[in-house]
N, CA, C and O atoms as CSV, one atom per row, in Angstrom:
chain,resi,resn,atom,element,x,y,z
A,1,UNK,N,N,94.423,66.832,69.311
A,1,UNK,CA,C,95.273,68.011,69.461
A,1,UNK,C,C,94.451,69.232,69.062
A,1,UNK,O,O,94.129,69.411,67.887
A,2,UNK,N,N,94.118,70.057,70.023
A,2,UNK,CA,C,93.260,71.213,69.780
A,2,UNK,C,C,94.025,72.513,69.566
A,2,UNK,O,O,93.468,73.475,69.037
A,3,UNK,N,N,95.280,72.555,69.964
A,3,UNK,CA,C,96.053,73.782,69.852
A,3,UNK,C,C,96.784,73.832,68.509
A,3,UNK,O,O,97.352,72.830,68.073
A,4,UNK,N,N,96.770,75.010,67.843
A,4,UNK,CA,C,97.531,75.120,66.591
A,4,UNK,C,C,99.029,75.075,66.867
A,4,UNK,O,O,99.493,75.552,67.902
A,5,UNK,N,N,99.771,74.504,65.943
A,5,UNK,CA,C,101.217,74.391,66.097
A,5,UNK,C,C,101.895,75.702,65.702
A,5,UNK,O,O,102.863,76.116,66.340
A,6,UNK,N,N,101.401,76.344,64.674
A,6,UNK,CA,C,102.004,77.589,64.222
A,6,UNK,C,C,101.051,78.356,63.333
A,6,UNK,O,O,100.013,77.836,62.924
A,7,UNK,N,N,101.400,79.571,63.041
A,7,UNK,CA,C,100.562,80.427,62.210
A,7,UNK,C,C,101.453,81.162,61.224
A,7,UNK,O,O,102.381,81.865,61.624
A,8,UNK,N,N,101.175,81.001,59.943
A,8,UNK,CA,C,101.958,81.663,58.913
A,8,UNK,C,C,101.183,82.872,58.426
A,8,UNK,O,O,100.137,82.728,57.791
A,9,UNK,N,N,101.689,84.068,58.718
A,9,UNK,CA,C,101.014,85.298,58.332
A,9,UNK,C,C,101.517,85.870,57.015
A,9,UNK,O,O,100.922,86.805,56.479
A,10,UNK,N,N,102.613,85.315,56.485
A,10,UNK,CA,C,103.208,85.825,55.255
A,10,UNK,C,C,102.967,84.812,54.139
A,10,UNK,O,O,103.311,83.637,54.263
A,11,UNK,N,N,102.367,85.294,53.040
A,11,UNK,CA,C,102.134,84.424,51.885
A,11,UNK,C,C,103.477,84.111,51.234
A,11,UNK,O,O,104.174,85.018,50.780
A,12,UNK,N,N,103.836,82.847,51.186
A,12,UNK,CA,C,105.131,82.443,50.644
A,12,UNK,C,C,104.976,81.674,49.333
A,12,UNK,O,O,105.903,80.978,48.918
A,13,UNK,N,N,103.835,81.785,48.682
A,13,UNK,CA,C,103.629,81.090,47.413
A,13,UNK,C,C,104.295,81.890,46.294
A,13,UNK,O,O,103.909,83.033,46.046
A,14,UNK,N,N,105.291,81.308,45.610
A,14,UNK,CA,C,105.996,82.049,44.566
A,14,UNK,C,C,105.147,82.231,43.307
A,14,UNK,O,O,104.260,81.432,43.009
A,15,UNK,N,N,105.446,83.298,42.586
A,15,UNK,CA,C,104.836,83.541,41.282
A,15,UNK,C,C,105.791,82.950,40.253
A,15,UNK,O,O,106.874,83.490,40.028
A,16,UNK,N,N,105.399,81.853,39.631
A,16,UNK,CA,C,106.301,81.123,38.738
A,16,UNK,C,C,106.597,81.848,37.432
A,16,UNK,O,O,107.431,81.394,36.647
A,17,UNK,N,N,105.921,82.977,37.188
A,17,UNK,CA,C,106.230,83.751,35.995
A,17,UNK,C,C,107.317,84.786,36.267
A,17,UNK,O,O,107.719,85.517,35.361
A,18,UNK,N,N,107.795,84.854,37.515
A,18,UNK,CA,C,108.826,85.813,37.895
A,18,UNK,C,C,110.128,85.085,38.234
A,18,UNK,O,O,110.146,83.873,38.447
A,19,UNK,N,N,111.208,85.855,38.277
A,19,UNK,CA,C,112.508,85.280,38.604
A,19,UNK,C,C,112.619,85.079,40.118
A,19,UNK,O,O,111.792,85.575,40.883
A,20,UNK,N,N,113.649,84.348,40.535
A,20,UNK,CA,C,113.899,84.108,41.951
A,20,UNK,C,C,114.107,85.431,42.692
A,20,UNK,O,O,113.588,85.613,43.793
A,21,UNK,N,N,114.862,86.352,42.093
A,21,UNK,CA,C,115.123,87.639,42.736
A,21,UNK,C,C,113.834,88.435,42.916
A,21,UNK,O,O,113.626,89.051,43.961
A,22,UNK,N,N,112.960,88.425,41.892
A,22,UNK,CA,C,111.688,89.143,42.002
A,22,UNK,C,C,110.812,88.536,43.099
A,22,UNK,O,O,110.171,89.261,43.859
A,23,UNK,N,N,110.788,87.203,43.176
A,23,UNK,CA,C,110.001,86.544,44.211
A,23,UNK,C,C,110.549,86.848,45.605
A,23,UNK,O,O,109.775,87.038,46.543
A,24,UNK,N,N,111.876,86.897,45.751
A,24,UNK,CA,C,112.464,87.239,47.038
A,24,UNK,C,C,112.086,88.658,47.449
A,24,UNK,O,O,111.785,88.912,48.615
A,25,UNK,N,N,112.101,89.576,46.496
A,25,UNK,CA,C,111.738,90.970,46.776
A,25,UNK,C,C,110.281,91.057,47.226
A,25,UNK,O,O,109.970,91.759,48.188
A,26,UNK,N,N,109.402,90.358,46.546
A,26,UNK,CA,C,107.980,90.353,46.903
A,26,UNK,C,C,107.786,89.765,48.292
A,26,UNK,O,O,107.004,90.288,49.086
A,27,UNK,N,N,108.506,88.660,48.593
A,27,UNK,CA,C,108.398,88.041,49.903
A,27,UNK,C,C,108.865,89.002,50.999
A,27,UNK,O,O,108.218,89.130,52.038
A,28,UNK,N,N,110.000,89.677,50.756
A,28,UNK,CA,C,110.509,90.635,51.752
A,28,UNK,C,C,109.507,91.755,51.995
A,28,UNK,O,O,109.309,92.168,53.137
A,29,UNK,N,N,108.866,92.255,50.926
A,29,UNK,CA,C,107.869,93.323,51.076
A,29,UNK,C,C,106.658,92.827,51.868
A,29,UNK,O,O,106.159,93.539,52.740
A,30,UNK,N,N,106.185,91.621,51.576
A,30,UNK,CA,C,105.047,91.062,52.310
A,30,UNK,C,C,105.410,90.824,53.777
A,30,UNK,O,O,104.600,91.084,54.667
A,31,UNK,N,N,106.618,90.332,54.029
A,31,UNK,CA,C,107.074,90.083,55.396
A,31,UNK,C,C,107.104,91.401,56.176
A,31,UNK,O,O,106.677,91.462,57.329
A,32,UNK,N,N,107.614,92.451,55.529
A,32,UNK,CA,C,107.710,93.757,56.187
A,32,UNK,C,C,106.321,94.319,56.497
A,32,UNK,O,O,106.136,94.961,57.531
A,33,UNK,N,N,105.337,94.085,55.611
A,33,UNK,CA,C,103.967,94.542,55.869
A,33,UNK,C,C,103.391,93.866,57.113
A,33,UNK,O,O,102.672,94.501,57.884
A,34,UNK,N,N,103.701,92.591,57.312
A,34,UNK,CA,C,103.150,91.834,58.436
A,34,UNK,C,C,103.877,92.154,59.729
A,34,UNK,O,O,103.235,92.433,60.742
A,35,UNK,N,N,105.222,92.121,59.717
A,35,UNK,CA,C,106.004,92.231,60.944
A,35,UNK,C,C,106.646,93.596,61.164
A,35,UNK,O,O,107.171,93.856,62.247
A,36,UNK,N,N,106.617,94.473,60.164
A,36,UNK,CA,C,107.170,95.809,60.334
A,36,UNK,C,C,108.641,95.936,59.955
A,36,UNK,O,O,109.077,97.013,59.548
A,37,UNK,N,N,109.399,94.878,60.079
A,37,UNK,CA,C,110.819,94.876,59.700
A,37,UNK,C,C,111.155,93.543,59.075
A,37,UNK,O,O,110.477,92.544,59.317
A,38,UNK,N,N,112.209,93.528,58.267
A,38,UNK,CA,C,112.686,92.275,57.694
A,38,UNK,C,C,114.022,91.967,58.336
A,38,UNK,O,O,114.872,92.854,58.424
A,39,UNK,N,N,114.241,90.731,58.792
A,39,UNK,CA,C,115.508,90.398,59.434
A,39,UNK,C,C,116.685,90.681,58.514
A,39,UNK,O,O,116.553,90.632,57.291
A,40,UNK,N,N,117.836,90.977,59.106
A,40,UNK,CA,C,119.034,91.264,58.323
A,40,UNK,C,C,119.330,90.095,57.399
A,40,UNK,O,O,119.305,88.934,57.806
A,41,UNK,N,N,119.612,90.430,56.145
A,41,UNK,CA,C,119.919,89.399,55.162
A,41,UNK,C,C,121.297,88.822,55.405
A,41,UNK,O,O,122.214,89.529,55.821
A,42,UNK,N,N,121.439,87.529,55.141
A,42,UNK,CA,C,122.727,86.876,55.249
A,42,UNK,C,C,123.561,87.218,54.041
A,42,UNK,O,O,123.047,87.258,52.923
A,43,UNK,N,N,124.840,87.465,54.245
A,43,UNK,CA,C,125.731,87.789,53.118
A,43,UNK,C,C,126.257,86.560,52.466
A,43,UNK,O,O,127.019,86.650,51.503
């Protein structure tokens, strides 16, 4: 199999010294840097 299956451009490795909310915020910021927008959050 020579073709890649997918490409992850957003670093999703959590910082274990931070809370879940802080990690989510960091992930959203990194996602926005890569893709320009963050999908609407689920309520």
